[in-house]
N, CA, C and O atoms as a GROMACS GRO file, in nm:
protein
  228
    1MET      N    1   6.287   2.198   6.090
    1MET     CA    2   6.184   2.245   6.202
    1MET      C    3   6.102   2.114   6.236
    1MET      O    4   6.062   2.033   6.152
    2ILE      N    5   6.081   2.106   6.376
    2ILE     CA    6   6.008   1.985   6.442
    2ILE      C    7   5.896   2.051   6.525
    2ILE      O    8   5.923   2.152   6.590
    3HIS      N    9   5.761   1.994   6.528
    3HIS     CA   10   5.678   2.064   6.602
    3HIS      C   11   5.600   1.934   6.669
    3HIS      O   12   5.590   1.824   6.614
    4LEU      N   13   5.548   1.969   6.798
    4LEU     CA   14   5.473   1.880   6.886
    4LEU      C   15   5.347   1.948   6.909
    4LEU      O   16   5.346   2.035   6.996
    5THR      N   17   5.221   1.917   6.835
    5THR     CA   18   5.112   1.994   6.847
    5THR      C   19   4.988   1.899   6.882
    5THR      O   20   4.984   1.783   6.839
    6LEU      N   21   4.901   1.945   6.952
    6LEU     CA   22   4.780   1.889   6.972
    6LEU      C   23   4.663   1.989   6.932
    6LEU      O   24   4.625   2.093   6.985
    7GLY      N   25   4.620   1.918   6.816
    7GLY     CA   26   4.522   2.009   6.712
    7GLY      C   27   4.594   2.120   6.673
    7GLY      O   28   4.702   2.107   6.615
    8ARG      N   29   4.542   2.238   6.702
    8ARG     CA   30   4.622   2.369   6.661
    8ARG      C   31   4.710   2.435   6.777
    8ARG      O   32   4.760   2.546   6.765
    9ILE      N   33   4.722   2.357   6.885
    9ILE     CA   34   4.787   2.391   6.986
    9ILE      C   35   4.932   2.362   6.984
    9ILE      O   36   4.953   2.242   7.004
   10GLU      N   37   5.048   2.439   6.966
   10GLU     CA   38   5.188   2.396   6.959
   10GLU      C   39   5.225   2.375   7.108
   10GLU      O   40   5.207   2.462   7.192
   11LEU      N   41   5.280   2.248   7.136
   11LEU     CA   42   5.297   2.217   7.262
   11LEU      C   43   5.451   2.248   7.286
   11LEU      O   44   5.495   2.289   7.393
   12ASP      N   45   5.526   2.224   7.174
   12ASP     CA   46   5.677   2.220   7.170
   12ASP      C   47   5.740   2.235   7.017
   12ASP      O   48   5.680   2.181   6.924
   13TRP      N   49   5.843   2.298   6.996
   13TRP     CA   50   5.888   2.310   6.876
   13TRP      C   51   6.071   2.302   6.881
   13TRP      O   52   6.126   2.296   6.990
   14GLY      N   53   6.135   2.303   6.779
   14GLY     CA   54   6.277   2.304   6.771
   14GLY      C   55   6.315   2.332   6.650
   14GLY      O   56   6.229   2.361   6.566
   15LYS      N   57   6.442   2.330   6.619
   15LYS     CA   58   6.506   2.346   6.493
   15LYS      C   59   6.676   2.329   6.492
   15LYS      O   60   6.759   2.368   6.574
   16ASN      N   61   6.690   2.268   6.384
   16ASN     CA   62   6.831   2.236   6.357
   16ASN      C   63   6.918   2.166   6.473
   16ASN      O   64   7.018   2.216   6.525
   17GLY      N   65   6.870   2.061   6.500
   17GLY     CA   66   6.895   1.985   6.620
   17GLY      C   67   6.876   2.021   6.770
   17GLY      O   68   6.889   1.938   6.861
   18GLY      N   69   6.839   2.168   6.790
   18GLY     CA   70   6.784   2.211   6.906
   18GLY      C   71   6.649   2.198   6.943
   18GLY      O   72   6.566   2.289   6.946
   19PHE      N   73   6.628   2.061   6.976
   19PHE     CA   74   6.482   2.038   7.025
   19PHE      C   75   6.472   1.919   7.103
   19PHE      O   76   6.567   1.841   7.091
   20GLN      N   77   6.375   1.884   7.188
   20GLN     CA   78   6.334   1.784   7.253
   20GLN      C   79   6.292   1.659   7.175
   20GLN      O   80   6.210   1.673   7.085
   21ASN      N   81   6.338   1.549   7.201
   21ASN     CA   82   6.309   1.430   7.110
   21ASN      C   83   6.183   1.384   7.191
   21ASN      O   84   6.194   1.371   7.313
   22HIS      N   85   6.068   1.361   7.129
   22HIS     CA   86   5.937   1.321   7.179
   22HIS      C   87   5.898   1.193   7.108
   22HIS      O   88   5.785   1.148   7.125
   23SER      N   89   5.984   1.132   7.028
   23SER     CA   90   5.961   1.025   6.955
   23SER      C   91   5.908   0.895   7.028
   23SER      O   92   5.837   0.816   6.966
   24THR      N   93   5.937   0.877   7.136
   24THR     CA   94   5.904   0.781   7.228
   24THR      C   95   5.754   0.799   7.254
   24THR      O   96   5.708   0.704   7.317
   25LEU      N   97   5.680   0.879   7.229
   25LEU     CA   98   5.543   0.901   7.236
   25LEU      C   99   5.446   0.841   7.130
   25LEU      O  100   5.322   0.842   7.130
   26PHE      N  101   5.530   0.789   7.041
   26PHE     CA  102   5.486   0.743   6.889
   26PHE      C  103   5.547   0.592   6.884
   26PHE      O  104   5.656   0.557   6.929
   27ARG      N  105   5.433   0.500   6.809
   27ARG     CA  106   5.469   0.397   6.771
   27ARG      C  107   5.534   0.395   6.629
   27ARG      O  108   5.530   0.496   6.560
   28PRO      N  109   5.592   0.281   6.586
   28PRO     CA  110   5.634   0.278   6.439
   28PRO      C  111   5.538   0.292   6.326
   28PRO      O  112   5.573   0.346   6.221
   29GLY      N  113   5.402   0.239   6.348
   29GLY     CA  114   5.299   0.245   6.281
   29GLY      C  115   5.228   0.412   6.263
   29GLY      O  116   5.137   0.444   6.187
   30ASP      N  117   5.295   0.490   6.351
   30ASP     CA  118   5.242   0.605   6.349
   30ASP      C  119   5.301   0.721   6.239
   30ASP      O  120   5.261   0.835   6.216
   31LEU      N  121   5.403   0.650   6.185
   31LEU     CA  122   5.484   0.745   6.060
   31LEU      C  123   5.390   0.721   5.939
   31LEU      O  124   5.327   0.622   5.902
   32THR      N  125   5.405   0.862   5.884
   32THR     CA  126   5.322   0.877   5.748
   32THR      C  127   5.381   0.994   5.695
   32THR      O  128   5.438   1.075   5.768
   33ASN      N  129   5.368   1.009   5.551
   33ASN     CA  130   5.398   1.112   5.495
   33ASN      C  131   5.294   1.238   5.482
   33ASN      O  132   5.178   1.222   5.444
   34ILE      N  133   5.347   1.361   5.517
   34ILE     CA  134   5.221   1.461   5.516
   34ILE      C  135   5.280   1.593   5.420
   34ILE      O  136   5.399   1.624   5.418
   35PRO      N  137   5.202   1.645   5.364
   35PRO     CA  138   5.238   1.780   5.271
   35PRO      C  139   5.324   1.871   5.351
   35PRO      O  140   5.291   1.899   5.466
   36TYR      N  141   5.443   1.924   5.293
   36TYR     CA  142   5.533   2.019   5.362
   36TYR      C  143   5.517   2.143   5.276
   36TYR      O  144   5.530   2.133   5.154
   37PHE      N  145   5.490   2.258   5.332
   37PHE     CA  146   5.462   2.376   5.215
   37PHE      C  147   5.602   2.455   5.249
   37PHE      O  148   5.601   2.507   5.360
   38TYR      N  149   5.721   2.472   5.172
   38TYR     CA  150   5.815   2.486   5.194
   38TYR      C  151   5.850   2.663   5.176
   38TYR      O  152   5.912   2.738   5.252
   39ALA      N  153   5.783   2.692   5.043
   39ALA     CA  154   5.766   2.820   5.030
   39ALA      C  155   5.646   2.840   4.932
   39ALA      O  156   5.572   2.745   4.910
   40ALA      N  157   5.626   2.952   4.875
   40ALA     CA  158   5.506   2.991   4.790
   40ALA      C  159   5.494   2.891   4.677
   40ALA      O  160   5.387   2.832   4.665
   41ASP      N  161   5.578   2.869   4.605
   41ASP     CA  162   5.571   2.744   4.497
   41ASP      C  163   5.632   2.621   4.506
   41ASP      O  164   5.643   2.537   4.417
   42GLU      N  165   5.680   2.615   4.647
   42GLU     CA  166   5.746   2.489   4.671
   42GLU      C  167   5.677   2.398   4.771
   42GLU      O  168   5.681   2.417   4.892
   43ASN      N  169   5.621   2.309   4.720
   43ASN     CA  170   5.545   2.210   4.801
   43ASN      C  171   5.631   2.070   4.792
   43ASN      O  172   5.689   2.045   4.686
   44ASP      N  173   5.640   1.986   4.892
   44ASP     CA  174   5.691   1.852   4.908
   44ASP      C  175   5.636   1.781   4.991
   44ASP      O  176   5.529   1.828   5.031
   45THR      N  177   5.671   1.665   5.044
   45THR     CA  178   5.632   1.587   5.154
   45THR      C  179   5.722   1.549   5.262
   45THR      O  180   5.839   1.536   5.227
   46GLU      N  181   5.699   1.530   5.373
   46GLU     CA  182   5.784   1.495   5.480
   46GLU      C  183   5.733   1.390   5.571
   46GLU      O  184   5.612   1.384   5.594
   47SER      N  185   5.827   1.297   5.630
   47SER     CA  186   5.780   1.199   5.712
   47SER      C  187   5.726   1.275   5.855
   47SER      O  188   5.783   1.372   5.905
   48ALA      N  189   5.611   1.216   5.906
   48ALA     CA  190   5.564   1.278   6.034
   48ALA      C  191   5.511   1.177   6.110
   48ALA      O  192   5.466   1.076   6.054
   49ALA      N  193   5.508   1.192   6.262
   49ALA     CA  194   5.446   1.083   6.321
   49ALA      C  195   5.336   1.148   6.362
   49ALA      O  196   5.339   1.264   6.404
   50LEU      N  197   5.219   1.070   6.350
   50LEU     CA  198   5.072   1.106   6.372
   50LEU      C  199   4.990   1.037   6.432
   50LEU      O  200   4.948   0.942   6.367
   51PHE      N  201   4.946   1.050   6.546
   51PHE     CA  202   4.850   0.968   6.642
   51PHE      C  203   4.708   1.034   6.676
   51PHE      O  204   4.708   1.124   6.760
   52PRO      N  205   4.604   1.002   6.626
   52PRO     CA  206   4.480   1.077   6.634
   52PRO      C  207   4.424   1.030   6.776
   52PRO      O  208   4.431   0.916   6.822
   53LEU      N  209   4.375   1.128   6.827
   53LEU     CA  210   4.332   1.130   6.964
   53LEU      C  211   4.167   1.135   6.953
   53LEU      O  212   4.112   1.220   6.882
   54LYS      N  213   4.095   1.037   7.028
   54LYS     CA  214   3.965   1.002   6.982
   54LYS      C  215   3.890   1.045   7.095
   54LYS      O  216   3.929   1.008   7.206
   55SER      N  217   3.778   1.123   7.083
   55SER     CA  218   3.692   1.140   7.187
   55SER      C  219   3.591   1.020   7.238
   55SER      O  220   3.545   0.936   7.160
   56LYS      N  221   3.566   1.024   7.364
   56LYS     CA  222   3.477   0.918   7.403
   56LYS      C  223   3.318   0.964   7.434
   56LYS      O  224   3.240   0.908   7.510
   57ALA      N  225   3.297   1.078   7.354
   57ALA     CA  226   3.139   1.124   7.351
   57ALA      C  227   3.028   1.043   7.307
   57ALA      O  228   2.914   1.088   7.309
   0.00000   0.00000   0.00000
């Protein structure tokens, strides 16, 4: 599964090769490992591209 989200809003998703590649939105330094919850007792980590958006408030 792959998800492109903005906060809690899911903008796009895909599965098993049927997805739009949005990797050009991210820089190499945006890659990190995040918790991945596979099933009730199955937790792991997966690679993810994260880019925090900052408010100018």
